[in-house]
N, C-alpha and C positions, 0 to 999 in steps of 0.2 A: 870820942865824939868829934864830928867835923866842926872846925872853927873857921869862919870867913874873916880874915884879918882886916879887910878894908870895909867890913860891915855892909857890903853890897851883895845882892844876890839876883840871879836870873831864874825865873820860873821855867822849868823844863818844858812845860806845856807850850810856852811861846815858841820854842824851837821845833817842837814836833819830833817824831821818831828819827827821821832822816837828817834833820838839822842837828839834832843832838849827836848822832853818829859822826857827822862831818866835823862838828865842833870838838868832840872828844878825841878823834883820831887824826886831826889835822897835822900833828907833829910826828906821826909815825912814818918812818922812812924804810923803804925796801932795801934790805942788806944782802939777801940771798939771791944768787943768780938763778936758782930754781923757781923763784916766785915770779910767775909770768903775769898774773893779775892779782892784786890784793883787794883791799876794801873798796867798795863802790859799784859792784855789779851784783847780779843774782847769786853768783858764787865766785869763790877764788879759784884760780887756775895755777897749778904747780907742775913744772916740768918733771916728767917721769923718766923718759929715755928719748932716744932719737925719733921714735915713732908715736909715742903716746903722751898725753898730759892728763893729770888728775884734777878733777873738779870737786870742790868741797863747799858745802853749804850747811848752815845750822839754824835751827829755829826753836823758839821757846813758847810753850803754851801754858797759860796760868789759869787755874779755875777762878771764875768770877770776873776775869778780864777777857779771855779768849773763848771760854766755853761755860755753859751752864748745865750742870748734871741733872737738873730737874726735867730736862727734855732731851739731853744728849746721852744716848746709851753708851756705856763704856766701850763696848766692842766697836761701835761707830767712831768713837773718839780715837781709839788706837789706830784705826784704819786712816782716819783723816789726818792724824798727826804725821803719819808716814807720807801720805800723798802730798801735803803742802810743802814738804821738803824736796820730794822728788820733782815737783813742778819747777823748782829753781834749777835743778840739774838739766831738765829738758830745755829750759829757757836758754841754756848755754850751748845748745846743740850737742849735748853729751848724753851718754848712756849710763844710768845709775847702776851701781854694782854692789855697794854695801851701805849699811846704816849702823849707827850706834844709838842706843836708847838709854836715856837717863831719866829717872823719876824721883821726885820727892813726894812723900805721901804721909798723911796724918793717920792716927790710929783709929779713925772712924771707918776706915776702909778694911773690910775683911779680906783674907787671901782670895776668896772666891771672886770678889770684885776686881782684883788685880789680874786674876786669870782671864776675866772677860776682856779687860783692856789689852792684854798681851795676845789674846786670840785675834783681836782686830789687827794688831801689829803683824801677827803671823800671816793673816789673810792677805794684807797689803803686800807683804814681802814676797809671797807666792805669786800674786797677781802681777807684780812688776819685776819679778825675777831678781830680787836683791837679797843679799845675805845679811842677817843680823849678827854683827861680829863683836859686840861689846857694849859697854855702858856703865852706869852707876846707879845705885839706889841709896837714898837717904831719907831721913824723917823730915816732916813738915809740921809746923804748928798751926797752919791755916787751912790747908786743903791739898789739892793735887797739882803738881807741876810736872810737865813733860818736856824734855829737851832731846831733840833728835838731830844728829849730824848725818848728812848724806854725802856719800862719795860716788864719783862716777869717772868715766874715762872718755876722752875725745881724741881723735887723731890730731897730731901736732899741727897747729896753725888753723884748725877748723872750728875752734870755739868762737861763738858769736857773742859779741858784747853789746852793751847799750850805746856804745860810742861810734858806731859805724854808719849812721844814717847820713845821707847827703841830700841836698836840695834837689827837688823833682822826684825823689823816691816816693813810692806809694806806701800808705799806711794800711796795714792789713791786720785783721783780728780773726781768731778761730771761734767757732761756736756761736753762742749768744750770751748776752750780758744781763746782769741784774737779778737773775733767778735766785741766787744764793741769799742775797739780801732780803728779798721778798719772802723766801722760805723762813728766814729768821723772824720776820715780822709776824708771820702766821704762828710760829711756835711761841713767840712772846705773848701774842694775843690769847692763845689757848692756855698758857700758863696763868694769866690773870683771871680767865674764866674759871680755872680749876681752883684758884685761891678762894673765889666767891662760893663755888659749888663743887666740892671734891667728888661728888657723884656723877658729874657731867662727863660724857664720853666725847672726845673731840672727833669731828669728821674731817679728816685730812685728805680724803680721796680726791676732792676737786683741786687740791694743791699738791698732788703727789710729786710732780716734777720739781716744784720749788723746794719742797721739804727735802727731797733727795739731794738736790744740789747743795743744800746747806749741811745736811748731816753726813752725806757720803759723796763728797766730790771726787772727781777723777782727774789725774794729771794727763796732759795730752801727749802721751808717748807715741801716738800714731802720726803726729805732725812731721817729725823729722824724717820718718819713712816716706810719707806722702811727698814732701818737698824734694827728696832725692829722686823719687819716681818721675816727677815732672821737671826735674833739672832746674830747680830754683834754690838759690842760696840767699837767705836774708842778709841784709847789710847791718841790721841791728835787731835785737830781740830782748823781750822781758816778759815775765809772767804777770798776770793781772790778779794781784792779791789785795791791793788797797784801793782799787777803783780805777777805771779807765783814765780819768783826768790825771791822776797822780802818776800813772805809768807813762803816759804820753810826755808829761813834763820831765820825768826821769830821762827818757830817751833824748828829748830836746836839749836838756842841760848837759848830758854827757857828750852828745854829738855836736853841740854848739850850733843848733839849727832851730828854725821855727816850724810851725805846722798849722794846717787848716784841717779841722775835723768837721765832717758834714753830719748834722743831726739826723737827717733822713736816711743815712747809710748805716747807722748803728743797729746791729742785729738784736732784735728782741723777740723772745718767745711769746706767742699769744697769751699764755698763762700769766706772764709778767705784766703784759698790757692790761688785761682784765683785772688782775689783783691790784695793780696800781690804782686803777679807777675805783675799785672797792675801798681802798685805803685813802683815797683822795691824794695820791702822790703823783708827781710828774715822772713818767717812765724814763725820760732822758736824764733827769737828775739822778735817778736810781742807778742807771747804767754807768754814769760818770763817777759816782761817789760810793756806790754800794760795797764793792769789794768782794773777796772770797770766791770769785768766779773761777780762778785758776785756769783761765784760757791763756793763749799766747798772743802777744801783740808784737808785730814785727814790721820791718820796712823792707821793700824790695825795689830793685831797679825798675824804672818805667818800662824797659824792654821786656820784662817778665809778665806784664799784664795779660797778654794772650794765653799764657800758661795757667793763670789762676782765675780768670774772670768767670768761668762757668763752674768752678768747684763748689759744691754745696757746703764744704767745711770751712771755707774762707770767705771773708767779706772785706772788700776794699772800702775803707771808711774815711779816707782823707789822703793828703799828700804833704810832703815835707817842703818847707820853704827856707829862704835865707833867714839867718838868726835875727836880723834887724826887723823882719816882718812880724815877729812875735808868734805866740801860740793862741789860736782862736778856734772857737766853735762857730760854724756857719749854720744858723738856725734854718728851720724849714721856710721861714719867710725871707731868708737871704740876709738877715742881720748878722754882722760880725761881732762876736762877743768874746772878750779875753777869757781864756781858759784858766781856771784857778783850781789848785789841788784841794779838793774838799773830801778826799778819801778818809778812811778811818784812821784816827790818831790814837794809838794805845796809851799815850801819855797825857791825854786830855782828862781833866777832872770831870767826875760824874756830875750831872746837873740835878740828880735826885737830892 
């Protein structure tokens, strides 16, 4: 049993996920010459040879924390578990090549259920052209746990980190934001309706885009190809897993810069806007804090604006400033509001 000798303790909720990682790993020193990038980005980068570098990322999904099997089909879960890891590889400007899959499972799951899970993993592996090369299986006393490690390759020196943004760079995002979170709200609402009336049949058709973004997200493998075609190299990049505000702050912290984000430039699908109104939620808040969009957020030089301005897949949503100017949201009314990370915190205690 753990004993705290000075009788003091710090609640991990107060640190949050990334604060905890920073705290626990602050004394780790890089000893190997082959370690190009260690902890602190979307993925680690390891020197492979004179031409290539290996990119490595791992993620953990726990039943009851990251997913709810009352509305998440196992095949979709397997697919999503792969995609969320590959998104980190794409965020490094790398090409994913292999994954390993480890699971811990309780005896409430029959073999057929695990076959469904692995069918989803197989489908994702085919879709993204990656090989499943190993893993581990063990028992669990509580439920299902999935851990996937993704590996990829990138040309030497071409990995893109969170730390390269410079003042006057443009802040760019792919796709649209907030749909995955609103999809989760729809599914949670239907779950509560089912509890009251098990015979009720949910009508999810009006929310099809939102539900799909939650249950079957896609990693943006197309973006690196697109950027090469238009001859644009991002100066910094990250994927949006925990909410736009958190990811902007990660880039700003790593790059030692500030940022102005313009509320009226944040891309929102019409279904997100209408569903936010239905739930009496502010769509900007959802885009900033919802998470699980798995879009890419990156910065580019101001000179690249003519190359990206008319592209339907890309939205310029702000610009980078000097660090001393801070990180702000510029509202539709022109008000400058300090941007705070309110994205999902997996270490936060339940309010139930």
